[in-house]
Backbone as numpy.savetxt, mean C-alpha at the origin, in Angstrom:
# Nx Ny Nz CAx CAy CAz Cx Cy Cz
40.98 -31.30 -52.60 40.00 -30.14 -52.64 40.93 -28.86 -52.52
40.37 -27.91 -53.03 41.20 -26.53 -53.33 41.18 -26.01 -52.09
42.45 -25.80 -51.39 42.52 -25.14 -49.93 41.94 -23.70 -49.99
42.15 -23.01 -50.98 41.50 -21.64 -50.92 40.14 -21.62 -50.96
39.55 -22.61 -51.73 38.03 -22.63 -51.72 37.31 -23.03 -50.49
38.04 -24.04 -49.90 37.48 -24.58 -48.47 37.59 -23.25 -47.22
38.75 -22.55 -47.43 39.15 -21.37 -46.57 37.98 -20.34 -46.80
37.43 -20.13 -47.93 36.42 -19.03 -48.36 35.23 -19.50 -47.76
34.79 -20.87 -48.16 33.46 -21.47 -47.58 33.18 -21.24 -46.06
34.55 -21.49 -45.25 34.69 -21.51 -43.89 34.50 -20.06 -43.48
34.87 -19.11 -44.09 34.60 -17.85 -43.95 33.18 -17.27 -43.74
32.72 -17.75 -45.09 31.31 -17.57 -45.15 30.44 -18.05 -44.06
30.78 -19.13 -43.75 29.77 -19.74 -42.77 29.68 -19.10 -41.44
30.97 -18.87 -41.03 30.88 -17.81 -39.58 30.84 -16.43 -39.89
30.17 -15.92 -40.75 30.06 -14.52 -41.18 29.28 -13.77 -40.05
29.89 -12.56 -39.52 28.78 -11.94 -38.56 27.52 -11.52 -39.09
26.50 -11.93 -38.30 25.07 -11.33 -38.81 24.92 -9.85 -38.96
24.20 -9.48 -39.92 23.95 -7.97 -40.08 23.39 -7.15 -39.17
23.29 -6.12 -38.92 22.61 -5.42 -37.87 22.03 -3.98 -38.47
20.94 -3.40 -38.10 20.32 -4.02 -36.81 19.51 -5.21 -37.06
19.28 -6.10 -36.01 18.40 -7.25 -36.29 16.99 -7.05 -36.63
16.41 -8.02 -37.22 15.06 -7.61 -37.69 13.98 -7.30 -36.81
14.15 -7.97 -35.17 13.17 -7.67 -34.33 13.49 -6.66 -33.31
14.77 -6.18 -33.56 14.76 -5.07 -32.69 14.14 -3.95 -32.41
13.82 -3.72 -30.85 12.83 -2.81 -30.38 13.56 -1.48 -30.55
13.06 -0.74 -31.29 13.49 0.59 -31.41 12.85 1.87 -30.43
13.05 2.71 -30.30 12.75 3.83 -29.24 11.14 4.11 -29.71
10.89 4.08 -31.15 9.68 4.62 -31.79 8.76 3.46 -31.21
9.08 2.17 -31.21 8.26 1.00 -31.00 7.77 1.29 -29.44
8.88 1.28 -28.68 8.59 1.49 -27.40 7.69 2.63 -26.85
7.83 3.73 -27.40 7.24 4.96 -26.92 5.72 4.87 -27.13
5.19 4.23 -28.00 3.80 4.07 -28.12 2.93 3.34 -26.86
3.99 2.33 -26.08 3.61 1.86 -24.97 3.76 2.66 -23.77
4.49 3.71 -23.69 4.61 4.47 -22.58 3.56 5.25 -22.08
2.46 5.45 -22.71 1.43 6.27 -22.49 0.45 5.26 -21.58
0.58 4.08 -21.66 -0.04 3.10 -20.97 0.58 3.08 -19.45
1.83 3.14 -19.41 2.49 3.28 -18.35 2.12 4.31 -17.26
2.36 5.55 -18.11 1.86 6.81 -17.61 0.45 6.82 -16.87
-0.22 6.36 -17.53 -1.78 6.38 -17.16 -1.89 5.44 -16.00
-1.20 4.18 -15.79 -1.69 3.46 -14.84 -0.95 3.96 -13.52
0.23 4.30 -13.57 1.06 4.93 -12.50 0.44 6.11 -11.97
-0.13 6.95 -12.76 -0.78 8.01 -12.21 -2.06 7.63 -11.68
-3.06 6.78 -12.10 -3.93 6.33 -11.43 -3.77 5.59 -9.98
-2.70 4.96 -10.07 -2.35 4.26 -8.81 -1.91 5.46 -7.73
-1.19 6.07 -8.28 -0.63 7.54 -7.18 -1.98 8.29 -6.73
-2.68 8.47 -7.60 -4.12 9.18 -7.13 -4.78 8.45 -6.62
-5.00 7.34 -6.58 -5.70 6.40 -5.64 -5.04 6.43 -4.07
-3.83 6.10 -3.99 -2.92 6.06 -2.86 -3.32 7.48 -2.17
-2.99 8.47 -2.70 -3.16 9.52 -2.20 -4.37 10.13 -1.69
-5.55 9.61 -2.46 -6.98 9.72 -2.01 -7.26 9.02 -0.67
-6.68 7.98 -0.87 -7.01 6.95 0.43 -6.22 7.69 1.66
-4.93 7.86 1.30 -4.24 8.59 2.56 -4.91 9.92 3.21
-5.48 10.57 2.15 -6.22 12.05 2.67 -7.46 11.59 3.36
-8.20 10.46 2.72 -9.50 9.99 3.49 -9.11 9.75 4.91
-8.26 8.66 5.11 -7.76 8.28 6.46 -7.23 9.42 7.54
-6.68 10.27 6.87 -5.93 11.40 7.47 -4.30 11.01 7.86
-3.86 10.21 7.00 -2.36 10.07 7.05 -1.90 11.39 6.94
-0.94 11.74 7.33 -0.04 13.08 7.22 1.49 12.77 7.12
2.00 11.59 7.58 3.31 11.25 7.41 3.74 10.43 6.05
4.34 10.97 5.07 4.87 10.14 4.17 6.40 9.97 4.34
6.83 8.95 4.16 8.14 8.47 4.68 9.06 7.93 3.35
9.57 8.83 2.47 10.41 8.09 1.39 11.74 7.35 1.87
11.80 6.36 1.82 13.08 5.16 2.22 13.89 4.68 1.15
15.05 3.90 1.49 15.61 3.39 0.71 15.49 1.68 0.81
15.77 0.91 -0.01 15.59 -0.35 -0.01 16.49 -0.86 1.07
15.86 -1.81 1.82 16.66 -2.55 2.87 16.54 -1.92 4.39
16.01 -0.60 4.18 15.87 0.02 5.67 15.16 -0.71 6.53
15.37 -0.69 7.76 14.41 -1.42 8.79 13.53 -0.45 9.64
12.20 -0.63 9.69 11.44 0.25 10.00 10.87 -0.32 11.49
11.08 0.35 12.65 10.73 -0.28 13.65 9.03 0.33 14.33
8.46 -0.78 14.90 7.03 -0.52 15.31 7.21 -0.57 16.83
6.66 0.58 17.41 6.85 0.51 18.73 5.50 0.27 19.71
5.77 -0.52 20.91 4.83 -0.92 21.64 4.42 0.15 22.70
5.04 1.47 22.67 4.71 2.42 23.62 6.13 3.07 23.73
5.96 4.28 24.66 7.05 5.24 24.76 7.12 5.51 26.51
8.53 5.32 26.88 8.70 5.43 28.31 9.40 6.76 28.73
8.67 7.56 29.13 9.17 8.86 29.28 9.68 9.09 30.59
10.78 9.59 31.09 11.26 9.93 32.26 11.75 11.18 32.53
10.79 12.24 32.99 10.89 13.46 32.89 11.52 13.88 34.15
12.57 14.94 33.79 13.61 15.27 34.98 12.73 16.53 35.68
13.35 16.71 36.57 12.78 17.93 37.59 13.03 19.10 36.83
11.69 19.70 36.59 12.01 21.17 35.74 12.24 22.06 36.65
12.41 22.04 38.26 12.75 23.25 38.88 14.01 23.42 39.01
14.82 24.06 38.13 16.08 24.28 38.10 16.60 25.71 38.61
17.31 25.76 39.47 17.68 26.99 39.81 18.34 27.74 38.69
18.37 29.34 38.75 19.08 30.00 37.65 20.36 29.91 37.66
20.71 29.60 36.23 22.24 29.58 35.97 22.62 28.06 36.12
22.06 27.17 36.65 22.27 25.84 36.73 21.93 24.94 35.78
22.90 23.93 35.36 22.68 22.99 34.35 21.34 22.13 34.47
20.41 22.31 33.27 19.25 21.78 33.27 19.49 20.02 32.88
18.57 19.56 33.88 19.08 18.09 33.60 18.15 17.52 32.38
18.61 16.14 31.79 18.01 15.72 30.70 16.65 14.90 31.04
15.86 15.13 30.30 14.69 14.05 30.38 14.91 13.02 29.29
14.32 11.72 29.35 14.70 10.52 28.47 13.29 10.20 27.85
13.25 9.92 26.63 12.12 9.19 25.91 12.75 7.86 25.59
12.29 6.80 25.81 12.79 5.55 25.20 11.63 4.70 24.69
11.59 4.35 23.41 10.76 3.54 22.66 10.78 2.26 23.03
10.05 1.51 22.93 9.88 0.02 23.15 9.78 -0.40 21.89
10.56 -1.15 21.06 10.29 -1.66 19.86 9.75 -3.04 20.02
8.46 -3.37 19.62 7.71 -4.46 19.63 8.12 -5.41 18.23
8.27 -4.75 17.22 8.40 -5.46 15.88 9.12 -4.60 15.03
9.51 -5.15 13.67 10.50 -4.22 13.00 9.90 -4.98 11.68
10.09 -4.25 10.41 9.71 -4.37 9.10 10.78 -3.98 8.06
11.35 -4.95 7.34 12.45 -4.44 6.41 11.69 -3.96 5.08
12.08 -2.92 4.56 11.50 -2.28 3.28 12.28 -3.11 2.13
11.09 -3.71 1.46 11.67 -4.45 0.18 10.98 -3.80 -1.03
11.75 -4.27 -2.12 11.10 -3.70 -3.51 10.43 -5.10 -4.00
9.14 -4.93 -4.32 8.30 -5.98 -4.82 8.28 -5.70 -6.38
8.23 -6.84 -7.17 8.33 -6.74 -8.46 7.29 -8.03 -9.11
6.58 -7.33 -10.13 5.59 -8.35 -10.67 5.61 -8.21 -12.02
5.51 -9.17 -13.12 5.72 -9.15 -14.53 4.29 -10.02 -15.02
3.83 -9.64 -15.97 2.75 -9.90 -16.73 2.90 -10.05 -18.09
2.47 -10.93 -18.91 2.53 -10.96 -20.13 1.22 -11.20 -21.00
0.70 -10.29 -21.76 -0.29 -10.44 -22.56 -0.09 -11.29 -24.00
-0.64 -12.43 -24.36 -0.20 -13.15 -25.56 -0.57 -12.27 -26.89
0.10 -12.70 -27.78 -0.18 -12.18 -29.12 -1.90 -12.53 -29.38
-2.19 -13.70 -28.96 -3.48 -14.08 -29.48 -4.45 -13.26 -28.73
-4.31 -13.06 -27.33 -5.16 -12.06 -26.82 -5.27 -10.90 -27.48
-4.17 -10.24 -27.83 -4.08 -9.14 -28.74 -4.97 -9.17 -29.98
-4.81 -10.24 -30.59 -5.48 -10.43 -31.98 -7.25 -10.61 -31.53
-7.43 -11.45 -30.66 -8.91 -11.42 -30.19 -9.41 -10.18 -29.75
-8.76 -9.33 -29.01 -9.65 -8.16 -28.27 -9.23 -6.94 -28.66
-8.01 -6.90 -29.44 -7.40 -5.63 -29.66 -6.10 -5.32 -28.70
-5.10 -4.48 -29.12 -4.07 -4.14 -28.27 -4.26 -3.55 -27.14
-5.13 -2.45 -27.22 -5.43 -1.64 -25.89 -6.18 -2.23 -24.98
-7.42 -3.01 -25.52 -8.31 -3.72 -24.68 -7.87 -4.67 -23.92
-7.05 -5.64 -24.73 -6.24 -6.80 -23.87 -5.39 -6.40 -22.99
-4.38 -5.27 -23.10 -3.50 -5.08 -22.22 -4.02 -4.17 -21.13
-5.04 -3.39 -21.21 -5.48 -2.57 -20.36 -6.35 -3.55 -19.33
-7.10 -4.49 -19.91 -7.65 -5.37 -19.04 -7.09 -6.12 -18.35
-5.95 -6.90 -18.78 -4.87 -7.75 -17.64 -4.13 -6.75 -16.61
-3.68 -5.51 -17.27 -3.02 -4.63 -16.32 -3.89 -4.11 -15.12
-5.31 -3.66 -15.52 -5.95 -3.37 -14.27 -6.22 -4.41 -13.59
-6.12 -5.60 -13.93 -6.42 -6.75 -12.94 -5.35 -6.92 -11.90
-4.02 -6.71 -12.36 -2.59 -6.75 -11.83 -2.54 -5.73 -11.15
-2.94 -4.53 -11.38 -2.80 -3.52 -10.48 -3.63 -3.41 -9.36
-4.90 -3.86 -9.62 -5.97 -4.18 -8.13 -5.08 -5.28 -7.27
-4.74 -6.08 -7.82 -4.10 -7.16 -6.92 -2.66 -6.69 -6.31
-2.05 -5.52 -6.83 -0.99 -4.76 -6.17 -1.48 -4.08 -5.19
-2.59 -3.16 -5.36 -3.45 -2.52 -4.27 -3.64 -3.22 -2.98
-4.31 -4.52 -3.52 -4.62 -5.55 -2.57 -3.51 -5.97 -1.60
-2.28 -6.12 -2.06 -1.25 -6.54 -1.49 -0.62 -5.48 -0.27
-0.79 -4.06 -0.81 -0.59 -3.04 -0.08 -1.39 -2.94 1.10
-2.74 -2.85 0.95 -3.65 -2.91 2.05 -3.65 -4.08 2.77
-3.11 -5.37 2.55 -3.13 -6.38 3.49 -1.94 -6.38 4.30
-1.03 -5.76 4.02 -0.01 -5.49 5.14 -0.43 -4.49 6.15
-1.24 -3.41 5.94 -1.82 -2.66 7.20 -2.64 -3.42 7.95
-3.50 -4.19 7.12 -4.60 -5.06 7.70 -3.90 -6.00 8.54
-2.96 -6.67 8.16 -2.25 -7.56 9.09 -1.66 -6.90 10.22
-1.15 -5.80 10.26 -0.55 -5.11 11.45 -1.88 -4.87 12.32
-2.87 -4.25 11.99 -4.10 -3.82 12.81 -4.87 -4.90 13.42
-4.80 -6.01 12.98 -5.34 -7.09 13.56 -4.45 -7.68 14.64
-3.51 -7.42 14.91 -2.70 -7.64 16.06 -3.06 -6.81 17.33
-3.89 -6.04 17.23 -4.18 -4.96 18.28 -4.42 -5.60 19.56
-4.22 -4.84 20.45 -4.74 -5.30 21.90 -6.49 -5.28 22.11
-6.82 -6.45 22.72 -8.07 -6.38 22.99 -8.85 -5.51 24.07
-9.90 -4.96 23.80 -10.56 -4.22 24.80 -11.87 -4.77 24.86
-12.73 -4.65 26.31 -13.99 -5.51 26.29 -14.96 -4.25 25.75
-15.89 -5.01 25.27 -16.93 -4.36 24.70 -18.06 -3.68 25.54
-18.25 -2.41 25.33 -19.04 -1.74 26.49 -20.71 -1.93 26.11
-21.14 -2.49 25.05 -22.26 -2.79 24.30 -22.42 -3.54 23.34
-23.40 -4.57 23.04 -23.41 -5.27 21.94 -23.73 -4.68 20.74
-23.46 -5.14 19.59 -23.62 -4.60 18.51 -22.34 -3.85 17.73
-22.48 -3.68 16.50 -21.24 -2.85 15.80 -21.48 -1.42 16.48
-22.48 -0.65 16.82 -22.25 0.76 17.24 -21.67 0.71 18.63
-21.86 -0.32 19.55 -21.29 -0.29 20.76 -19.84 -0.63 20.57
-19.56 -1.52 19.78 -18.01 -1.87 19.48 -17.49 -0.56 19.02
-18.08 0.31 18.11 -17.33 1.63 17.62 -17.22 2.52 18.74
-18.12 2.54 19.68 -18.21 3.42 20.67 -17.03 3.15 21.83
-16.98 1.83 21.99 -15.55 1.38 22.76 -14.41 1.57 22.15
-14.20 1.56 20.96 -12.74 1.68 20.16 -12.63 3.09 20.18
-13.58 3.85 19.90 -13.54 5.20 19.94 -12.91 5.83 21.35
-13.36 5.34 22.39 -13.03 5.80 23.75 -11.62 5.10 24.07
-11.18 3.75 23.38 -10.12 3.30 23.83 -8.80 3.89 23.05
-9.21 4.45 21.85 -8.28 5.13 21.18 -7.69 6.60 21.70
-8.89 7.28 22.14 -8.78 8.58 22.79 -8.22 8.39 24.09
-8.21 7.27 24.82 -7.52 7.28 26.04 -6.04 6.87 25.82
-5.64 5.89 24.62 -4.16 5.67 24.62 -3.64 7.13 23.81
-4.28 7.90 23.07 -3.68 9.40 22.48 -4.28 10.35 23.42
-4.21 10.19 24.77 -4.96 11.16 25.61 -4.53 12.72 25.56
-3.29 12.78 25.02 -2.58 14.23 24.99 -2.66 14.78 23.68
-3.60 14.08 22.72 -3.50 14.57 21.13 -5.12 14.48 20.82
-5.54 15.40 19.99 -6.93 15.40 19.25 -6.88 14.65 18.15
-7.17 13.38 18.27 -6.96 12.45 17.25 -8.31 12.28 16.59
-8.07 11.65 15.35 -9.36 11.22 14.53 -9.27 9.39 14.59
-10.40 8.80 14.85 -10.50 7.35 15.15 -10.44 6.97 13.85
-9.78 5.80 13.39 -10.14 5.09 12.14 -10.31 3.70 12.55
-11.43 3.00 11.87 -11.69 1.65 12.28 -11.89 0.86 11.04
-11.56 -0.46 11.28 -11.56 -1.39 9.99 -12.30 -2.25 10.25
-13.65 -2.71 9.54 -14.67 -3.59 9.98 -14.72 -4.49 8.56
-15.22 -5.75 8.93 -15.84 -6.61 7.65 -17.25 -6.26 7.05
-17.10 -6.56 5.90 -18.49 -5.94 5.24 -19.81 -6.84 5.99
-19.68 -7.92 6.10 -21.01 -8.76 6.88 -21.30 -8.10 8.06
-20.38 -7.41 8.88 -20.76 -7.00 10.21 -21.48 -5.49 9.91
-20.76 -4.81 8.81 -21.53 -3.55 8.75 -22.79 -3.69 8.06
-23.06 -4.75 7.06 -24.19 -5.01 6.64 -25.28 -5.32 7.27
-25.01 -6.08 8.30 -25.78 -6.54 9.28 -26.39 -5.60 10.23
-25.39 -4.54 10.61 -25.68 -3.73 11.74 -26.45 -2.60 11.00
-26.28 -2.23 9.62 -27.04 -1.32 8.99 -27.94 -1.66 8.00
-28.72 -2.85 8.13 -29.65 -3.26 7.20 -30.75 -2.48 6.99
-31.12 -1.84 8.20 -32.29 -1.30 8.23 -32.20 0.48 8.28
-30.70 0.74 8.10 -30.37 2.26 8.24 -29.83 2.65 6.67
-30.09 3.98 6.34 -29.41 4.51 5.37 -28.02 5.23 5.63
-27.02 4.43 4.95 -25.82 5.02 5.13 -24.94 5.13 3.70
-24.29 6.23 3.57 -23.77 6.55 2.39 -22.32 6.21 2.33
-21.93 5.18 1.33 -20.88 4.64 1.45 -19.96 5.48 0.35
-18.64 5.72 0.53 -17.93 6.53 -0.66 -16.72 5.32 -0.70
-15.89 5.66 -1.70 -14.84 4.50 -2.18 -13.49 5.25 -2.36
-12.53 4.57 -1.95 -11.19 5.12 -1.89 -10.02 3.71 -2.03
-9.13 3.98 -2.96 -8.20 2.91 -3.24 -8.86 1.44 -2.88
-10.05 1.43 -3.65 -10.59 0.00 -4.10 -11.39 -0.39 -2.32
-11.71 0.71 -1.69 -12.24 0.25 -0.17 -13.53 1.21 -0.25
-14.58 0.70 0.34 -15.73 1.50 0.91 -15.67 2.16 2.19
-16.20 3.25 2.39 -15.88 3.72 3.87 -17.17 4.64 4.13
-17.42 4.95 5.52 -18.48 5.83 5.87 -18.09 6.23 7.13
-18.67 7.37 7.75 -18.44 8.01 9.01 -19.42 7.99 10.01
-19.15 7.26 11.13 -20.44 6.91 12.11 -20.78 8.07 12.96
-21.78 7.96 13.80 -22.09 9.05 14.79 -21.09 9.59 15.52
-20.16 8.96 16.10 -19.13 9.55 16.91 -17.96 10.39 15.98
-18.21 10.49 14.57 -17.13 10.84 13.71 -16.15 9.95 13.52
-16.08 8.67 13.81 -15.08 7.66 13.67 -15.27 7.28 11.95
-14.01 7.09 11.47 -14.10 6.87 9.89 -14.06 5.32 9.83
-15.10 4.56 9.32 -15.12 3.16 9.39 -14.77 2.42 7.71
-13.69 2.00 7.74 -13.23 1.31 6.46 -13.75 -0.04 6.20
-14.59 -0.46 5.45 -15.02 -1.67 5.21 -14.24 -2.46 4.05
-13.78 -3.62 4.69 -13.04 -4.51 3.98 -12.95 -5.83 4.25
-13.03 -6.84 3.42 -12.90 -8.20 3.76 -11.83 -8.79 4.25
-10.81 -7.90 4.21 -9.26 -8.20 4.42 -9.15 -8.45 6.02
-10.11 -8.25 6.80 -9.97 -8.26 8.15 -11.16 -9.23 8.57
-10.93 -9.85 10.00 -11.68 -10.89 10.33 -12.91 -10.37 10.89
-14.04 -11.20 10.38 -15.43 -10.83 10.86 -15.86 -11.06 12.13
-16.58 -10.46 12.81 -17.10 -10.58 14.30 -16.30 -9.57 15.28
-15.18 -8.87 14.84 -14.34 -7.64 15.51 -14.11 -6.45 14.48
-13.94 -5.38 15.18 -13.25 -4.42 14.48 -12.04 -3.77 15.07
-11.25 -3.06 14.22 -9.67 -2.80 14.54 -9.90 -1.47 14.34
-9.16 -0.64 15.39 -9.37 0.78 15.39 -7.90 1.31 15.67
-7.36 2.40 15.37 -6.34 3.33 15.79 -6.68 4.86 15.24
-5.75 5.57 15.54 -5.67 6.85 15.42 -5.07 7.15 13.83
-5.60 8.09 13.39 -5.10 8.36 12.02 -3.42 9.00 12.00
-3.30 9.66 12.89 -2.09 10.26 13.04 -1.01 9.09 13.36
-1.51 7.71 13.94 -0.67 6.83 14.15 -0.19 5.96 13.04
-0.56 6.27 11.78 -0.77 5.60 10.62 0.58 6.32 9.76
1.46 5.53 9.08 2.53 5.90 8.36 2.42 5.43 6.97
2.78 6.15 6.06 2.85 5.64 4.78 4.60 5.73 4.26
5.11 4.64 4.16 6.69 4.81 3.92 6.62 4.03 2.57
7.46 4.45 1.53 7.71 3.98 0.16 8.88 4.15 -0.32
9.31 3.17 -1.27 10.64 3.18 -1.92 10.45 4.02 -3.25
10.82 5.25 -3.39 10.58 5.84 -4.99 11.10 5.08 -5.92
10.02 4.93 -6.84 10.19 3.70 -7.89 10.74 4.17 -9.22
10.34 5.46 -9.58 10.82 5.99 -10.79 11.92 6.98 -10.71
12.15 7.55 -9.77 13.46 8.55 -9.65 14.51 8.07 -9.22
14.82 6.72 -8.88 15.96 6.05 -8.30 16.99 5.54 -9.42
18.12 5.11 -9.43 18.98 4.63 -10.42 18.18 3.52 -11.02
17.49 2.78 -10.25 16.85 1.42 -10.48 15.85 1.72 -11.64
14.96 2.59 -11.47 13.87 3.34 -12.24 14.75 3.85 -13.74
15.56 4.67 -13.61 16.19 5.09 -14.53 16.81 4.14 -15.43
17.34 3.00 -14.92 18.37 1.92 -15.49 17.15 1.07 -16.25
15.98 0.92 -15.93 15.03 0.06 -16.63 13.91 0.83 -17.18
14.20 2.06 -17.29 13.14 2.88 -17.87 11.79 2.81 -17.31
11.58 3.00 -16.13 10.34 2.76 -15.18 9.70 4.26 -15.48
8.57 4.23 -15.81 7.67 5.34 -15.72 6.99 5.50 -14.29
7.04 6.67 -13.75 6.16 6.87 -12.51 5.61 8.31 -12.53
4.66 8.68 -11.34 4.35 9.67 -11.25 4.95 10.53 -10.29
4.44 11.72 -9.85 5.24 12.59 -9.08 5.30 11.82 -7.40
4.52 11.05 -7.36 4.34 10.23 -5.79 5.72 9.17 -5.91
5.86 8.57 -6.83 6.95 7.65 -7.01 6.27 6.29 -6.14
5.05 6.27 -6.03 4.77 4.79 -5.21 4.73 3.46 -6.03
4.75 3.94 -7.45 5.02 2.50 -8.31 5.76 2.99 -9.61
6.38 2.00 -10.07 7.08 2.32 -11.35 6.61 1.02 -12.49
6.36 1.48 -13.61 5.80 0.45 -14.62 6.46 0.67 -15.84
6.58 -0.47 -16.86 7.33 -0.30 -18.06 6.58 -1.50 -18.80
6.37 -1.25 -20.10 5.96 -1.96 -21.10 6.97 -2.37 -22.04
7.08 -3.63 -22.57 7.93 -4.07 -23.48 7.49 -5.26 -24.04
8.03 -5.56 -25.53 7.59 -6.64 -26.63 8.71 -7.98 -26.18
8.31 -8.93 -26.11 9.01 -10.34 -26.07 8.71 -10.97 -27.19
9.55 -10.97 -28.34 9.37 -11.43 -29.42 9.29 -13.01 -29.46
10.24 -13.54 -28.65 10.43 -15.05 -28.39 9.07 -15.74 -27.99
8.18 -15.12 -27.28 7.17 -15.85 -26.87 5.90 -14.98 -27.48
6.11 -14.15 -28.25 4.95 -13.48 -28.84 4.12 -12.84 -27.86
4.71 -11.94 -26.82 3.72 -11.64 -26.01 4.36 -10.04 -25.62
3.20 -9.26 -24.98 3.49 -7.83 -24.68 3.58 -7.82 -23.03
4.59 -7.62 -22.62 5.00 -7.74 -21.14 4.76 -6.53 -20.28
4.45 -6.58 -19.11 4.27 -5.52 -18.28 5.04 -5.78 -17.14
5.85 -4.82 -16.82 6.67 -4.83 -15.60 6.33 -3.76 -14.48
6.04 -4.21 -13.07 5.48 -3.18 -12.17 6.57 -3.47 -10.85
6.77 -2.41 -10.59 7.70 -2.33 -9.29 7.12 -1.36 -8.24
7.11 -1.92 -7.00 6.60 -0.90 -5.94 7.00 -1.32 -4.57
7.48 -0.39 -3.87 7.72 -0.91 -2.27 6.91 0.04 -1.48
5.76 -0.17 -1.08 4.82 0.53 -0.28 4.54 0.02 1.03
4.73 0.75 2.18 4.01 -0.08 3.29 3.41 0.86 4.29
2.26 0.64 4.30 1.40 1.45 5.59 1.53 0.72 6.75
1.65 1.56 7.94 2.08 0.64 9.21 1.57 1.61 10.23
0.95 1.02 11.41 1.01 1.73 12.55 2.28 1.89 13.47
2.59 3.12 13.61 3.85 3.33 14.44 3.90 3.03 15.72
2.63 3.01 16.40 2.61 2.47 17.98 1.62 1.14 17.79
2.18 0.16 18.15 1.26 -0.90 17.96 0.41 -1.04 19.40
0.96 -0.38 20.25 -0.26 -0.24 21.52 -1.27 0.73 21.37
-1.37 1.35 20.20 -2.23 2.35 19.98 -3.16 1.62 18.93
-3.33 0.37 18.74 -4.02 -0.54 17.93 -4.83 -1.10 18.61
-6.42 -1.03 18.45 -7.31 -1.71 19.50 -8.30 -2.59 18.57
-8.48 -3.90 19.21 -9.29 -4.74 18.52 -10.75 -4.96 19.63
-11.80 -4.65 19.08 -13.02 -4.72 19.85 -13.90 -6.16 19.18
-14.52 -6.78 19.92 -15.41 -7.91 19.60 -16.66 -7.14 19.47
-17.16 -7.57 18.48 -18.53 -6.86 18.32 -19.73 -7.32 18.99
-19.71 -8.67 19.31 -20.91 -9.18 20.36 -22.31 -9.39 19.40
-23.20 -9.81 20.49 -24.42 -10.21 19.73 -25.44 -9.30 20.03
-26.22 -8.92 18.95 -27.30 -7.80 18.96 -28.23 -8.00 19.93
-28.68 -7.00 20.84 -29.95 -7.02 21.63 -30.04 -6.33 22.54
-28.93 -5.97 23.24 -28.56 -4.97 24.47 -28.76 -3.65 23.74
-28.99 -2.84 24.49 -29.17 -1.39 24.19 -27.89 -0.68 23.88
-27.73 -0.16 22.59 -26.36 0.61 22.09 -26.39 2.00 22.81
-25.25 2.50 22.99 -24.93 3.85 23.48 -25.23 4.79 22.24
-25.84 5.92 22.47 -26.04 7.02 21.49 -24.93 8.10 21.68
-24.14 8.22 20.59 -23.00 9.31 20.83 -23.38 10.41 20.00
């Protein structure tokens, strides 16, 4: 065989492929999906802010991933004698928090793929929006579940009277007692069946925030209605005891590296991209949000009890 011919064929066999590749994702290709990311992140942020405002959470805490947040069981205050002679050293008073639990801030990641067949059947926007909406609802549910997990570990108070209204009155009084030096707003979390049973013959106006229904009772207590707490009891705390901590998803180096879209809140980051190998349109969501009660001793659990006894009117 001719040596020159064999060498030539070998070079052709291992030739470098031409660029750009046929299925390369260009900026123009990706830009048409950015609007979807902007829309969903803006709605998520708006829902979260609305929920925060409804409850009365005033403290937003941007944190870094890996930061440990301490939850306190109370504060021990040793107040020094304030009667100090003129010119003498003022003794130090001490405030020592008792750490009952801690939570490490972590970035959660979710990915979803919408198939080409689904896009073919429903159309691009409808197929992606439908599945994106379902996933965002689950992300919201996870955020709420963390908070409800904390509040259901609250200390138990004896019910002053039977029924939901009696439990609400008991919870209101207990929260006011724990936070005796503060003008606090009481927030209660109750199961839908308990609320429905107690208000079957009453007219109440339910409003919605962050996928939850809520109303204000006679004491001015905000009642959040959710199936994510156990039926038969209510769980209460002060609005000022709740903190919203979050890892800014869009403005970090991570967000910039992966071209995550976020709104001004930074609660959630999202991006869309094509995956040609599986013929799917994929959605990536990143979020690190934690709602928690800063003082666990300020979380109250009250059993509702059996209807029948006279309930207090406040």
